[in-house]
C-alpha positions in Angstrom: -93.0 -62.8 88.5 -91.6 -65.5 86.4 -95.1 -67.4 86.3 -97.1 -64.3 85.1 -94.9 -61.2 84.6 -92.1 -62.7 82.3 -94.5 -64.8 80.1 -96.6 -61.8 79.6 -93.6 -59.8 78.8 -92.3 -62.1 76.1 -95.6 -63.2 74.7 -95.7 -62.7 70.7 -99.4 -61.9 70.9 -99.4 -59.1 73.4 -98.7 -56.0 71.5 -98.4 -53.6 74.2 -97.7 -53.7 78.2 -98.2 -51.3 81.0 -96.5 -51.9 84.3 -96.3 -49.9 87.7 -93.7 -51.2 90.2 -90.0 -51.2 90.6 -87.4 -49.5 88.4 -85.6 -52.7 88.5 -88.6 -54.7 87.3 -89.5 -52.4 84.7 -86.1 -52.7 83.1 -86.8 -56.5 82.8 -90.2 -55.8 80.8 -87.9 -53.7 78.4 -85.5 -56.7 78.3 -88.4 -59.2 77.5 -89.9 -56.8 74.8 -86.5 -56.4 73.2 -85.8 -60.2 73.2 -89.3 -61.1 71.8 -91.6 -58.9 69.6 -90.4 -55.4 70.5 -93.8 -54.8 72.1 -94.6 -51.2 73.5 -93.7 -51.0 77.1 -95.2 -48.3 79.3 -93.6 -48.1 82.9 -94.4 -46.2 85.9 -91.5 -46.9 88.4 -89.6 -45.8 91.2 -89.3 -42.3 92.7 -87.2 -40.1 95.0 -89.3 -37.0 94.7 -87.5 -33.8 96.0 -89.6 -31.4 98.2 -87.9 -27.9 98.2 -88.9 -25.5 100.9 -87.6 -22.0 100.7 -87.3 -19.6 103.6 -89.8 -17.1 102.0 -92.6 -19.8 103.0 -94.5 -18.0 105.5 -96.6 -21.1 106.9 -94.0 -23.6 108.1 -96.7 -25.5 110.0 -98.4 -26.1 106.6 -95.0 -27.0 104.8 -94.3 -29.6 107.8 -97.6 -31.3 107.4 -97.0 -31.7 103.7 -93.7 -33.0 104.1 -95.0 -35.5 106.8 -96.7 -37.1 103.9 -93.5 -39.2 103.5 -94.9 -41.3 106.4 -98.3 -41.9 104.7 -98.9 -45.5 103.8 -95.8 -46.5 105.8 -93.8 -44.6 103.0 -94.8 -47.2 100.3 -95.6 -44.6 97.7 -93.7 -44.1 94.7 -94.3 -40.3 94.6 -93.6 -40.0 98.3 -91.7 -36.7 98.9 -88.8 -38.4 100.4 -86.2 -35.8 99.8 -86.8 -32.6 101.9 -84.5 -29.8 100.5 -84.8 -27.0 102.9 -83.0 -23.6 103.2 -80.5 -23.5 105.9 -82.0 -20.6 107.7 -85.3 -22.5 108.4 -84.0 -26.1 108.5 -84.2 -26.6 112.4 -87.7 -24.9 112.7 -89.1 -26.9 110.0 -87.5 -30.3 111.1 -88.7 -29.8 114.6 -92.4 -29.4 113.2 -92.0 -32.6 111.1 -90.6 -34.5 114.0 -93.5 -33.7 116.2 -95.9 -34.9 113.5 -93.7 -38.1 113.1 -94.1 -38.8 116.5 -97.8 -39.1 116.2 -97.3 -41.5 113.5 -95.8 -44.2 115.9 -96.8 -47.7 114.3 -99.9 -49.4 115.8 -102.3 -52.1 115.3 -103.7 -51.5 111.6 -107.1 -52.5 112.8 -107.1 -49.6 115.4 -109.3 -46.9 114.1 -106.6 -44.4 115.5 -103.7 -46.0 113.5 -101.8 -43.7 111.3 -99.0 -46.1 110.4 -99.2 -49.8 110.1 -97.1 -52.6 108.9 -94.9 -52.7 105.8 -95.7 -55.3 103.2 -93.9 -58.2 104.3 -90.7 -59.3 106.1 -88.4 -59.3 103.1 -89.4 -55.7 102.4 -88.8 -54.6 106.1 -85.4 -56.1 105.8 -84.5 -53.9 102.6 -85.9 -50.8 104.5 -83.9 -51.7 107.6 -80.6 -52.2 105.3 -81.2 -48.6 104.0 -81.7 -47.3 107.4 -78.5 -49.1 108.8 -76.6 -47.6 105.8 -77.9 -44.2 106.7 -76.7 -44.5 110.4 -73.2 -44.8 109.2 -73.5 -42.1 106.3 -75.7 -39.7 107.7 -77.1 -38.1 111.1 -80.1 -39.7 112.3 -82.5 -37.2 113.7 -85.5 -39.5 114.6 -86.6 -43.1 114.7 -84.8 -46.0 112.7 -86.2 -48.7 114.8 -88.0 -51.8 113.8 -90.7 -52.9 116.4 -93.0 -55.8 116.8 -96.8 -55.2 117.3 -99.1 -58.1 118.0 -96.4 -60.6 117.1 -95.3 -59.2 113.8 -92.1 -57.5 113.3 -93.0 -55.8 110.0 -93.2 -52.2 111.6 -90.8 -49.4 111.2 -90.8 -46.3 113.0 -90.9 -42.9 111.3 -87.2 -42.1 110.5 -85.5 -38.7 109.7 -81.9 -38.2 108.5 -80.0 -35.3 107.7 -77.8 -36.1 104.9 -75.4 -35.1 102.1 -77.1 -35.5 98.8 -74.4 -38.0 97.5 -75.0 -40.7 100.0 -77.1 -43.9 99.5 -80.2 -43.1 101.5 -80.4 -39.6 99.6 -80.3 -41.3 96.3 -82.0 -44.7 96.3 -85.9 -45.4 96.6 -86.4 -46.6 100.0 -90.2 -47.2 99.9 -90.6 -47.0 103.5 -91.2 -44.1 106.3 -87.7 -42.6 105.7 -87.3 -38.9 105.2 -83.8 -37.6 104.1 -83.3 -33.8 104.9 -80.7 -32.0 102.7 -79.9 -28.2 103.6 -79.2 -25.7 100.8 -78.3 -22.1 100.5 -79.3 -20.9 97.1 -82.1 -21.4 94.6 -79.6 -22.6 91.9 -78.0 -25.1 94.5 -81.7 -26.4 95.3 -82.7 -27.1 91.6 -79.1 -28.7 90.9 -79.6 -31.2 94.0 -83.4 -31.9 93.0 -82.4 -32.7 89.5 -79.2 -34.7 90.4 -81.3 -38.1 90.7 -81.9 -41.1 88.4 -85.6 -40.5 89.1 -88.0 -37.8 88.1 -91.6 -38.8 89.1 -92.7 -35.7 91.0 -91.3 -32.6 92.9 -92.6 -30.0 95.2 -92.0 -26.4 95.7 -92.8 -24.4 98.8 -92.5 -20.6 98.5 -94.7 -17.4 98.9 -93.1 -16.1 95.8 -95.0 -16.6 92.5 -92.0 -15.6 90.6 -89.8 -18.4 92.2 -92.5 -20.7 92.1 -92.7 -20.5 88.4 -89.0 -20.4 87.9 -88.3 -23.4 90.1 -91.1 -25.6 88.8 -90.1 -24.9 85.2 -86.4 -26.0 86.1 -87.4 -29.1 87.8 -87.1 -32.3 85.7 -90.1 -34.4 86.8 -93.5 -35.4 85.6 -95.4 -33.4 88.0 -94.5 -30.3 90.2 -96.8 -29.1 93.1 -96.5 -25.7 94.5 -97.2 -25.5 98.2 -98.4 -28.9 98.4 -97.1 -32.5 98.0 -97.9 -35.6 96.1 -101.2 -34.4 94.3 -103.0 -36.7 91.8 -106.2 -36.5 89.9 -107.8 -38.8 87.3 -108.2 -35.6 85.3 -104.7 -34.7 84.6 -101.7 -36.9 83.4 -99.2 -38.7 85.9 -96.2 -40.1 85.1 -92.3 -39.6 85.1 -89.1 -39.2 83.4 -85.6 -40.8 83.4 -85.9 -44.1 85.5 -89.2 -43.3 87.0 -90.7 -44.4 83.7 -92.4 -43.3 80.5 -95.8 -42.6 79.3 -98.7 -41.1 81.3 -101.6 -42.6 83.4 -104.9 -40.7 84.0 -106.6 -38.1 81.7 -107.1 -38.5 78.0 -103.3 -38.8 77.4 -103.5 -42.1 79.0 -105.2 -43.5 75.8 -102.1 -42.5 73.9 -100.2 -45.5 75.2 -102.9 -47.8 73.7 -102.9 -46.5 70.3 -100.6 -46.3 67.2 -100.9 -43.9 64.2 -101.5 -45.3 61.0 -101.1 -43.6 57.7 -103.0 -44.7 54.6 -102.2 -43.4 51.0 -104.8 -43.9 48.0 -104.1 -43.2 44.6 -107.4 -42.5 42.8 -107.7 -43.2 39.0 -111.2 -41.8 37.7 
């Protein structure tokens, strides 16, 4: 932080800086650059990725398994599909499948080979996650979990948590960075796109549908750096990864990542024989 990050951000001999982390800290680096040598700052920051599931999705079991990726790594993933936008007619059936998977992710000792979900990073972070959960209990409908548990003397464990919420409430808009899924029902394709794009973030988005026309139409309309169809949170070193809006700028991975560390230079030569 102040011992390493800020001096790097302000140092006059550093021309370019790339940062992966929270949106709040990313904004600090922009400020440091503006107050020093105006170095290039490339950010890969937070996310609140929408995962849209339409009723024409035939394999709800597969959709549920992909939606349950929100519990992977205790939800400490910037591109986690933490907003589940689901068409009303299949909401109950899909949520029931996700809840069944979530129960298999009950926190256990991380050294247990059968562990699917371990501890969050530290006590301070658990406190922030639980503050979001407590806000969710007041603003939304708790469907599963929402508890802090102690395992092996550590209280840094949070159970898989599912809320059903209005898209305007805090837990549906702010990055929680924990095992919390926010379910938001919708009726029409246009409504789903509007809800998905109504976010300060734009890192990743997903669409589940058996219609190729809808997949192309919706993925084109979604404002995100990456859109996956009938899958969530896919990444490869061969293709660019990064976001828009307050999820950051620039791209990691692929040959495009080198663009961040280069600058165009123009040279004119007048030749007189």
